[in-house]
C-alpha distance (Angstrom), angle and dihedral (degrees) to the residues before:
residue distance angle dihedral
M1 . . .
R2 3.82 . .
A3 3.82 91.6 .
D4 3.82 91.0 50.2
S5 3.79 90.9 49.5
D6 3.81 92.4 50.2
A7 3.82 90.5 48.9
L8 3.80 91.1 53.1
K9 3.79 91.4 50.0
R10 3.79 93.5 53.5
G11 3.79 93.6 38.5
L12 3.78 128.5 -107.7
H13 3.80 128.4 -90.0
Y14 3.83 117.7 -119.0
V15 3.82 113.2 -161.4
L16 3.80 124.6 -167.8
V17 3.81 117.5 -166.4
L18 3.79 104.5 -167.1
P19 3.83 139.7 148.5
V20 3.83 88.8 -109.4
Q21 3.79 114.4 131.2
A22 3.80 121.0 -135.7
Y23 3.79 132.7 177.2
P24 3.83 121.2 -134.5
L25 3.81 111.8 -131.9
G26 3.76 99.1 -173.4
H27 3.78 134.1 -76.4
Q28 3.82 109.5 7.8
R29 3.81 95.4 -20.6
F30 3.79 131.0 105.2
A31 3.79 140.3 162.5
V32 3.80 125.2 -129.5
E33 3.81 136.3 163.8
S34 3.81 106.1 -62.0
A35 3.81 98.1 -124.7
F36 3.80 90.2 50.2
A37 3.81 90.8 49.7
D38 3.81 88.3 54.2
H39 3.80 88.7 48.1
L40 3.82 91.6 54.7
R41 3.81 91.7 48.0
L42 3.78 91.7 49.6
M43 3.80 91.3 48.6
L44 3.79 93.0 52.3
N45 3.81 93.1 46.7
M46 3.80 91.1 49.0
H47 3.81 93.6 50.3
R48 3.80 99.8 43.0
P49 2.96 133.1 146.3
R50 3.80 92.7 19.8
F51 3.82 90.1 55.5
S52 3.78 117.0 37.3
R53 3.81 100.6 -179.1
I54 3.78 142.5 23.1
T55 3.79 127.2 -153.5
L56 3.79 123.7 -162.6
A57 3.80 113.5 -155.8
G58 3.79 114.3 -167.0
P59 3.81 147.5 118.0
I60 3.80 119.2 -45.1
M61 3.79 110.1 -115.8
S62 3.81 115.6 -123.9
N63 3.80 122.0 -117.0
A64 3.81 90.5 -113.3
T65 3.80 93.1 51.8
Y66 3.80 90.9 47.1
R67 3.80 91.6 54.2
E68 3.80 90.7 46.3
R69 3.80 95.0 49.5
S70 3.81 101.7 30.6
A71 3.82 93.1 109.7
Y72 3.78 92.4 68.2
L73 3.78 101.8 32.6
A74 3.79 122.7 103.7
E75 3.79 125.8 -145.2
V76 3.79 119.7 -126.7
D77 3.80 121.0 -160.2
S78 3.79 106.0 -154.1
S79 3.80 94.1 -166.4
R80 3.83 90.7 60.8
E81 3.81 102.9 30.2
S82 3.83 103.7 35.7
I83 3.81 89.2 -130.6
H84 3.80 112.9 126.4
F85 3.79 138.4 -173.7
V86 3.81 127.6 -145.0
G87 3.80 117.1 -173.3
T88 3.78 114.1 -135.1
Y89 3.83 97.8 -174.1
E90 3.80 141.5 -24.0
A91 3.80 111.1 -81.0
G92 3.78 112.9 -122.4
T93 3.78 94.1 25.4
S94 3.81 116.5 147.6
N95 3.80 121.5 -101.0
G96 3.79 90.6 -112.4
T97 3.80 93.0 51.8
F98 3.78 92.0 47.2
L99 3.80 91.3 50.9
R100 3.80 90.3 49.6
D101 3.81 90.5 50.3
L102 3.82 95.0 43.9
P103 3.84 94.5 102.6
K104 3.82 89.0 54.4
V105 3.82 90.9 47.0
T106 3.80 89.8 50.9
R107 3.83 92.2 49.9
T108 3.81 89.8 51.3
L109 3.79 91.6 50.3
R110 3.81 93.3 45.8
S111 3.80 92.2 51.5
L112 3.78 92.3 47.5
V113 3.80 94.8 45.9
R114 3.81 92.0 48.9
D115 3.81 89.1 57.4
A116 3.81 93.5 45.8
D117 3.78 127.7 95.3
L118 3.80 93.6 -168.2
V119 3.82 127.6 21.2
Q120 3.81 121.7 -162.3
T121 3.80 117.4 -168.5
G122 3.81 139.2 115.2
I123 3.78 146.6 -153.5
N124 3.80 122.6 -47.6
Q125 3.79 120.8 -106.1
D126 3.83 88.3 -177.7
L127 3.78 100.1 60.0
K128 3.80 91.6 -172.4
R129 3.81 88.8 66.1
P130 3.83 102.9 45.2
V131 3.80 94.8 174.5
E132 3.80 102.4 123.6
F133 3.80 96.5 46.1
R134 3.81 90.4 45.7
A135 3.81 89.6 53.5
A136 3.81 91.0 51.1
M137 3.79 92.3 51.9
L138 3.82 92.8 45.4
A139 3.79 91.2 50.5
S140 3.78 91.8 48.7
R141 3.80 92.5 50.9
L142 3.80 90.6 49.4
G143 3.80 91.2 52.1
K144 3.81 96.1 -113.7
K145 3.76 124.5 152.4
T146 3.80 106.8 -102.6
I147 3.80 137.7 -165.4
S148 3.79 120.4 -165.9
V149 3.81 117.5 -166.0
T150 3.82 125.4 -167.1
D151 3.79 107.5 -177.6
I152 3.82 100.0 176.9
D153 3.80 131.2 44.6
N154 3.81 97.6 -136.0
R155 3.79 97.9 175.5
E156 3.80 92.4 108.1
S157 3.82 95.2 44.7
A158 3.81 95.9 97.1
R159 3.80 93.8 51.5
M160 3.80 93.6 44.7
L161 3.80 94.6 48.0
Y162 3.79 90.9 47.4
N163 3.80 92.7 49.2
S164 3.81 90.9 47.9
G165 3.80 90.3 56.1
K166 3.79 94.6 -116.5
W167 3.82 94.6 111.3
S168 3.77 129.8 48.9
R169 3.79 121.2 -127.6
R170 3.80 88.8 -105.1
A171 3.81 92.1 54.4
Y172 3.80 90.2 46.8
L173 3.80 93.7 51.5
A174 3.82 93.0 45.7
N175 3.80 91.5 52.5
R176 3.78 95.9 39.7
F177 3.80 97.1 49.6
V178 3.83 105.0 23.7
Y179 3.81 114.0 22.6
D180 3.80 99.5 33.8
P181 3.84 93.0 53.3
I182 3.83 88.8 51.7
R183 3.81 90.4 51.7
A184 3.79 89.3 48.5
W185 3.81 89.4 52.4
Q186 3.81 89.5 50.9
Q187 3.80 90.4 51.3
R188 3.79 91.2 52.4
Q189 3.80 90.2 49.1
V190 3.81 94.6 53.6
V191 3.81 90.4 46.5
D192 3.80 88.1 53.1
K193 3.80 97.7 44.2
C194 3.84 111.3 25.2
S195 3.80 124.6 88.4
L196 3.81 95.1 -133.7
V197 3.82 128.0 15.0
L198 3.81 119.5 -165.5
L199 3.80 116.0 -165.8
K200 3.79 123.5 -175.4
G201 3.77 100.9 -139.4
Q202 3.78 134.1 45.7
Q203 3.81 90.4 -128.9
L204 3.82 90.2 59.8
V205 3.80 89.6 50.7
D206 3.81 92.2 48.5
D207 3.81 93.7 47.0
Y208 3.81 99.2 43.3
G209 3.79 106.5 18.4
Q210 3.80 97.2 59.7
G211 3.79 89.4 -166.2
A212 3.83 95.4 -53.0
S213 3.81 110.7 157.3
H214 3.81 94.1 -138.9
V215 3.83 93.1 58.2
K216 3.80 109.6 86.2
F217 3.80 136.8 -176.9
F218 3.79 110.4 -131.4
Q219 3.77 134.4 -177.2
N220 3.78 129.0 -151.2
T221 3.79 113.3 -60.9
A222 3.80 100.0 -172.7
Y223 3.79 92.4 117.6
T224 3.80 141.3 39.1
A225 3.78 129.0 -126.9
D226 3.82 93.8 -103.1
Q227 3.82 89.5 59.1
V228 3.82 93.8 58.6
I229 3.80 113.4 101.4
A230 3.80 114.9 -109.3
G231 3.80 116.7 -110.3
E232 3.80 93.0 -118.7
E233 3.80 92.3 51.5
L234 3.80 91.5 47.7
A235 3.82 91.1 51.2
R236 3.81 90.7 49.3
R237 3.78 92.3 50.6
C238 3.79 92.0 48.5
E239 3.81 90.0 52.0
D240 3.81 91.0 49.6
V241 3.80 91.3 52.0
A242 3.81 93.1 46.7
S243 3.82 93.0 51.0
S244 3.80 97.0 42.4
T245 3.80 123.5 97.8
A246 3.81 92.0 -159.5
P247 3.84 118.9 106.8
L248 3.79 113.8 -84.8
K249 3.81 109.6 -103.3
L250 3.81 109.3 -130.7
T251 3.79 123.9 -176.9
H252 3.77 138.4 -173.1
F253 3.80 123.7 -177.9
G254 3.77 126.7 -171.8
R255 3.77 140.0 61.7
L256 3.80 114.9 -21.1
E257 3.80 98.2 -129.6
F258 3.81 129.7 147.2
Y259 3.79 95.8 -110.4
K260 3.82 90.4 57.2
G261 3.83 86.7 73.7
M262 3.80 97.7 -139.3
H263 3.82 91.4 143.5
H264 3.80 87.2 68.3
A265 3.80 90.3 53.3
I266 3.81 90.1 54.2
E267 3.81 90.7 46.8
A268 3.81 88.8 51.9
L269 3.81 90.5 54.9
A270 3.79 89.8 54.4
L271 3.81 92.4 47.4
A272 3.81 91.8 50.1
R273 3.80 91.5 51.9
E274 3.80 91.1 47.5
A275 3.79 92.7 49.8
E276 3.79 94.4 49.9
G277 3.80 98.0 37.0
A278 3.79 87.5 -137.9
P279 3.79 140.2 92.9
P280 3.82 113.9 -57.3
L281 3.77 115.5 -69.9
A282 3.77 90.4 -139.6
Q283 3.79 142.4 37.5
L284 3.81 115.0 -141.9
T285 3.80 122.0 -153.1
L286 3.81 117.9 -167.5
I287 3.80 114.2 -163.8
G288 3.78 115.3 -167.3
M289 3.75 143.2 37.6
G290 3.77 137.5 -103.5
S291 3.77 148.0 132.0
E292 3.84 93.4 -65.0
E293 3.81 97.9 55.0
S294 3.80 95.6 97.3
S295 3.81 94.4 46.6
L296 3.82 91.2 46.8
R297 3.80 90.7 53.0
Q298 3.80 90.1 49.4
L299 3.80 91.3 48.5
A300 3.81 92.4 51.6
S301 3.80 90.1 49.8
R302 3.81 93.8 47.1
L303 3.81 92.0 50.2
G304 3.79 92.9 46.3
V305 3.80 97.6 -117.3
S306 3.82 101.1 107.3
H307 3.80 89.3 118.9
A308 3.81 89.5 56.8
V309 3.82 96.2 50.3
E310 3.80 120.5 70.2
F311 3.80 120.6 -168.3
R312 3.80 114.8 -155.2
P313 3.80 125.0 -177.9
A314 3.77 120.4 -112.4
M315 3.79 112.7 -73.8
S316 3.76 130.5 -147.5
Y317 3.78 115.4 -111.2
G318 3.80 107.2 -99.1
D319 3.79 145.9 88.1
E320 3.82 96.1 -48.7
F321 3.79 91.9 52.9
L322 3.81 95.2 43.0
N323 3.81 92.7 47.4
L324 3.80 89.9 53.1
V325 3.80 91.9 49.8
R326 3.81 91.7 47.7
S327 3.80 90.4 54.1
Q328 3.82 91.8 61.2
D329 3.80 126.8 90.8
M330 3.79 99.6 -142.2
L331 3.80 138.7 11.9
I332 3.81 114.1 -147.3
A333 3.80 134.4 -162.3
P334 3.84 113.1 176.5
S335 3.80 95.4 174.9
L336 3.81 119.2 179.4
A337 3.80 93.3 -154.5
P338 3.81 134.1 35.5
D339 3.76 107.4 -66.9
T340 3.78 143.4 157.9
P341 3.79 99.3 -132.8
R342 3.79 107.9 -164.7
S343 3.81 90.3 -151.8
A344 3.80 91.4 62.0
W345 3.81 91.5 54.5
D346 3.81 100.1 35.5
């Protein structure tokens, strides 16, 4: 009891072990995606004074990735904000190198978990980097309070990616009959051993929770009630859009990756123009960057709708970004695999 009392007086340590990359900037400073930095600050402010510090444990961002993403990263000063970063492994490292370094990764996790009062993590989607699940099991064995979060039901991913043409039949079969059963086993383990399990989807809760009181269905919590548009304002905006002759303003923000399905959105613009025999009925703004940007630009050019598709670089979370999003008529997310598209919620 005395040890628990002393811990409460000094404030507890909240540790998140997540596949979120961060870039060390020197002594007690690091850079991370700006919206996630705001998320960490909000978490700490919400949980004070019970928790006095937060540590993010995740992959170390490469120099090349840091230069590429620097425009929308935020700097965190651990000495002032009590938010820390511990690198678990170098992002982009080969499978062989990671396996060789696994004992070092495990020692890092064990040291961090021993110092933690609460560990938040989850199962691994990337089974070749089993860091998060390992942290959950270590924390459970050490008697720590643990939260496991699964924010996407990925059980249909293999079928959807195969049907979309992204995966070969071999890749589909390997995921469907080897990797997915391992992920399912991980999910059952965290349900059995973690203090609180949050699953985004009632079907996940029904399939894995089996009525357990510590397994909860949760929805997105990236906003507060006062940020939700009022019903009257929503109705007014819908009326304005319906009566306007201007092109519908469509927006997607996030990584430009194949599974996000943005090529279908561009194809839809071309089909709408063809059907009407007139200028496009909509203007599409894509905010973000990713491996598909070049091919999306080429697709828009080939289909003759380049003038109707605007590519904007990734933006930091803040007033400028939110004002741009508010000015749009519709946020779209035509994902080809299970996803939690922030645009659909926000």
